[in-house]
N, C-alpha and C positions, 0 to 999 in steps of 0.2 A: 084259339085262332092259329093257323099254320101258314108260314109263308114258304114259297118255293122259288128259289133262284135258278135261273136257266144257265147262265154262263159267268164265268170269272174273267174280267178284262183287266190287262196290265197297261201302264204308260208305254212300254217298249213294244206293244202289239201283240203280245201273247195273249191266247184266249183258251179258256178250257171250259166245257160243258159240265155243269154240276146238277146232279139229279138228287140233292139233299133237301129234305124237308126240315125246317127249323120250327121247334115249338116256342111260340112267343112267350108263354108262361115260364118257361125254364130259363129263357133268356133273361127275363125280368127278375126272377128270384136270384139269379147269380149277380145282376147288376145290383140289386139291393144288398146282398151280402157284401159286395166290394164296397159300397158307399158306408157301410157301417164301420168298416176297417179302416177308412181312410181319414187322414187328418188334413184339413184344408186350413193353410195359414196364409193370411192377408198381410199387406204391408202394414196396416193398422195394427195388427197384434204385436208388432215391435219386439219379436223374440230374437235374441242374441245368442249365438253359440260361443262368442268371443268374450273373454274377461274384460271388465271395465276398470280403467285405471285413472289416476289423477294426472292428466296432462291438459295443457292449455291449447285450444284450438287457434291456429294461426288465422283462421278466416273470421270466427265471431266471438273468439276469447272465453267460450265456455270451457269449464274446468274438469269435464270427464269425457273420456274416449274409449273405444273398443280398441283391443290390441291383438296381434297375431304376428308371427313369424313365418317367412316365406324363403326358401332358397332359390333365387334368381339366377345367380352366375354359377360357376363350377363350384364343386364340393370343397375346394381348398380355400375359397372365399367365404368370408362371415355371411350369415344370412341377413335379410333385409327385414327390418322391424316396421310393421305397418300400424297406423292409428286411423281411426274414423271417429269424428266427433259424435256424440250422442245426440246432440241438438240439431246441427244442420247437415249432418252426413257428410261433411267434407273428409276426404281421405288424404293423407299425407305419409311420408315414410322418412325413416332414419336409416342409414346404413352404418 
């Protein structure tokens, strides 16, 4: 099955005529190849890239939290240490 597109239209008003035919089978094969290489992560997967440390959550009192450092202010200031509770996902920081 082949599809033929007649013009390309942009939000800005630009239009261009197209005389290109696209083969539906080749598009489907490319789509399937892409899907095989993709990793889909849902919130339910609960994958964390941050290390887990023993820290008491100020909100729910759970004893484990993810941790990471971020430089928020200028480079001569110390970085900010963030924590996120593993149980309730509350995030807090220590400077």
